[in-house]
PLY file of the C-alpha trace (Angstrom):
ply
format ascii 1.0
element vertex 223
property float x
property float y
property float z
element edge 222
property int vertex1
property int vertex2
end_header
-1.78 4.66 28.33
0.07 6.09 31.30
2.25 9.08 30.91
4.05 11.60 33.03
6.54 14.39 32.89
9.67 15.24 34.83
12.98 16.70 33.72
16.44 15.56 32.64
20.02 16.46 33.53
20.11 19.83 31.79
16.63 20.85 32.94
14.57 19.71 29.93
11.23 17.92 30.46
10.92 14.17 29.96
7.68 12.62 28.70
6.92 8.93 29.29
4.42 6.61 27.62
3.83 2.94 28.48
2.43 1.57 25.25
2.39 -2.01 26.50
-0.11 -1.10 29.22
-2.98 -0.81 26.79
-4.54 -2.68 23.94
-4.65 -0.17 21.11
-7.11 -2.27 19.14
-9.50 -2.23 22.11
-8.93 1.52 22.54
-9.94 2.09 18.94
-13.34 0.58 19.78
-14.12 3.35 22.30
-12.20 6.21 20.72
-10.35 6.94 17.50
-6.73 7.06 16.49
-7.26 10.69 15.55
-8.33 11.61 19.08
-5.34 9.79 20.57
-3.05 11.75 18.28
-4.90 14.95 19.23
-3.97 14.19 22.83
-0.34 13.96 21.73
-0.65 17.36 20.06
-2.11 18.83 23.28
0.95 17.54 25.15
3.25 19.16 22.60
1.39 22.47 23.01
1.70 22.24 26.80
5.39 21.54 26.31
5.75 24.79 24.37
3.85 26.70 27.05
3.97 26.47 30.08
6.49 23.62 30.56
9.56 24.74 28.60
9.31 28.41 29.70
9.18 27.28 33.36
12.23 25.03 32.83
14.08 27.94 31.21
13.39 30.20 34.19
14.61 27.60 36.67
17.74 26.57 34.75
18.44 30.15 33.61
19.17 29.02 30.06
17.33 28.48 26.80
15.70 25.05 26.54
13.74 24.12 23.41
13.53 20.31 23.37
12.32 17.41 25.51
13.26 13.79 26.09
10.59 11.16 25.34
10.56 7.58 26.64
8.20 5.02 25.11
8.08 1.79 27.09
7.23 -1.18 24.87
7.15 -3.77 27.68
4.15 -6.01 27.17
3.91 -5.28 23.45
3.67 -8.80 22.07
3.54 -9.97 18.49
-0.24 -9.46 18.42
0.16 -5.79 19.35
3.17 -4.93 17.20
1.08 -3.95 14.19
-1.12 -1.43 16.05
1.79 -0.02 18.07
3.89 0.24 14.92
1.11 2.28 13.29
0.79 4.59 16.29
4.56 5.18 16.53
4.71 5.87 12.80
1.94 8.51 13.06
3.30 10.02 16.28
6.79 10.29 14.79
5.37 11.96 11.67
3.57 14.58 13.80
6.75 15.19 15.75
8.94 15.73 12.70
6.39 17.63 10.57
4.89 19.99 13.16
7.24 20.02 16.15
10.72 19.24 14.75
12.36 21.67 17.17
10.81 20.02 20.26
12.14 16.45 20.07
15.55 16.14 21.67
15.76 12.37 22.10
13.27 9.51 21.86
14.02 6.24 23.64
12.03 3.11 22.73
12.81 0.81 25.67
11.98 -2.83 26.34
11.68 -3.31 22.59
10.49 -6.90 21.94
12.38 -9.32 19.75
12.04 -8.40 16.11
10.89 -4.85 16.79
14.09 -3.34 15.44
13.31 -4.96 12.11
9.80 -3.56 12.14
11.04 -0.14 13.14
13.52 -0.11 10.29
10.46 0.22 8.04
9.27 3.24 10.06
12.63 4.92 9.53
11.98 4.98 5.82
9.17 7.50 6.38
11.18 9.80 8.65
13.70 12.54 8.08
17.30 11.41 8.76
17.66 14.14 11.40
14.66 12.69 13.27
16.00 9.13 12.93
19.24 10.17 14.63
17.24 11.25 17.69
15.54 7.86 18.09
17.19 5.09 20.11
15.72 1.57 20.15
16.81 -0.26 23.31
16.06 -3.69 24.73
15.74 -4.50 28.42
19.25 -3.30 29.21
18.40 0.38 28.91
19.02 1.63 32.44
22.61 2.82 32.00
21.76 4.91 28.94
18.61 6.38 30.50
20.41 7.26 33.75
23.03 9.02 31.66
20.26 11.28 30.40
17.78 11.50 33.31
18.84 12.04 36.96
18.07 8.98 39.10
15.85 11.03 41.43
13.74 12.14 38.44
13.41 8.76 36.73
10.51 6.54 37.95
11.58 3.57 40.04
10.09 1.10 37.54
12.68 2.31 35.00
15.68 2.05 37.32
15.42 5.43 39.01
14.43 6.32 42.56
11.45 8.61 41.91
8.19 7.55 43.60
5.73 10.41 43.19
2.70 10.57 45.43
-0.20 9.02 43.56
2.25 7.49 40.99
4.73 9.19 38.70
2.41 8.58 35.76
-0.18 10.98 37.17
2.02 13.52 38.96
3.03 15.81 36.06
5.71 17.09 38.42
8.17 19.75 37.30
8.97 23.48 37.46
5.73 24.21 35.58
3.87 23.26 38.78
5.88 25.67 40.94
4.49 29.24 41.18
8.07 30.47 41.47
8.86 29.42 37.90
5.60 29.15 36.01
3.27 31.69 34.47
-0.21 31.20 32.98
0.19 29.98 29.39
-0.74 32.45 26.68
-3.46 30.15 25.37
-5.16 30.31 28.79
-5.08 34.11 28.82
-7.22 34.53 25.72
-10.08 36.82 26.61
-13.60 35.90 25.64
-15.07 38.23 23.01
-17.15 41.05 24.44
-20.91 40.48 24.18
-22.54 42.09 21.20
-24.00 45.51 21.95
-27.43 46.48 20.64
-27.19 48.93 17.77
-27.38 52.59 18.70
-30.64 54.34 17.81
-30.56 55.22 14.16
-27.56 53.02 13.43
-27.48 52.27 9.74
-30.08 54.93 8.94
-29.54 57.68 6.40
-28.22 60.93 8.02
-31.32 62.83 6.91
-33.54 60.25 8.58
-31.55 60.57 11.82
-31.83 64.37 11.77
-35.55 64.17 11.01
-36.07 61.78 13.89
-34.09 64.07 16.20
-36.20 67.06 15.19
-39.38 65.05 15.80
-38.08 64.07 19.23
-37.36 67.67 20.12
-40.84 68.71 19.00
-42.37 65.95 21.11
-40.45 67.10 24.22
-40.87 70.85 23.70
-44.42 70.70 22.43
-45.88 72.67 19.50
0 1
1 2
2 3
3 4
4 5
5 6
6 7
7 8
8 9
9 10
10 11
11 12
12 13
13 14
14 15
15 16
16 17
17 18
18 19
19 20
20 21
21 22
22 23
23 24
24 25
25 26
26 27
27 28
28 29
29 30
30 31
31 32
32 33
33 34
34 35
35 36
36 37
37 38
38 39
39 40
40 41
41 42
42 43
43 44
44 45
45 46
46 47
47 48
48 49
49 50
50 51
51 52
52 53
53 54
54 55
55 56
56 57
57 58
58 59
59 60
60 61
61 62
62 63
63 64
64 65
65 66
66 67
67 68
68 69
69 70
70 71
71 72
72 73
73 74
74 75
75 76
76 77
77 78
78 79
79 80
80 81
81 82
82 83
83 84
84 85
85 86
86 87
87 88
88 89
89 90
90 91
91 92
92 93
93 94
94 95
95 96
96 97
97 98
98 99
99 100
100 101
101 102
102 103
103 104
104 105
105 106
106 107
107 108
108 109
109 110
110 111
111 112
112 113
113 114
114 115
115 116
116 117
117 118
118 119
119 120
120 121
121 122
122 123
123 124
124 125
125 126
126 127
127 128
128 129
129 130
130 131
131 132
132 133
133 134
134 135
135 136
136 137
137 138
138 139
139 140
140 141
141 142
142 143
143 144
144 145
145 146
146 147
147 148
148 149
149 150
150 151
151 152
152 153
153 154
154 155
155 156
156 157
157 158
158 159
159 160
160 161
161 162
162 163
163 164
164 165
165 166
166 167
167 168
168 169
169 170
170 171
171 172
172 173
173 174
174 175
175 176
176 177
177 178
178 179
179 180
180 181
181 182
182 183
183 184
184 185
185 186
186 187
187 188
188 189
189 190
190 191
191 192
192 193
193 194
194 195
195 196
196 197
197 198
198 199
199 200
200 201
201 202
202 203
203 204
204 205
205 206
206 207
207 208
208 209
209 210
210 211
211 212
212 213
213 214
214 215
215 216
216 217
217 218
218 219
219 220
220 221
221 222
């Protein structure tokens, strides 16, 4: 699954997934659906810090949401079931744990019949979340370019962006620029200090400590 991040017209990040590039059923043989969803959660946490704060600093305004693009090109009938399940779970995580982060979700290159399948998914989602989701066919470019600047949208989606090493792996954005980014709080957590050996007499009764001290003085001073 290839993914990348850039930013949209008003400075918000955009996250892209190409679901048709992989065989989810084959992926489930080498990993688990839970781990794939954990990766999604990690991306949401990175969105909260450091990505959104860096975008806020650059745009000089409060930004709290992102734009997500899921490319369904290559998702045939045989893959619809597994992709449907993933989208259902990913959407549930988004609405239940990060409802304030999803600005818009575009499902592009949706295959024939997918809208009907997705109508079932809608039944499990909050109406507010459903309003943020847009299912588009192959004629999506105009709507995407109305949301994402052409220079920030990968060329394969109708934009002009061609990042070095591929847009999918670049993770380009203000969060990579020292001028706008700061170390995320979760990376600043200090390791706990090593345990110190107990002080002599720690836990002993006060009379025992005093007796030991007197014995020590006698040993040093002599009889």
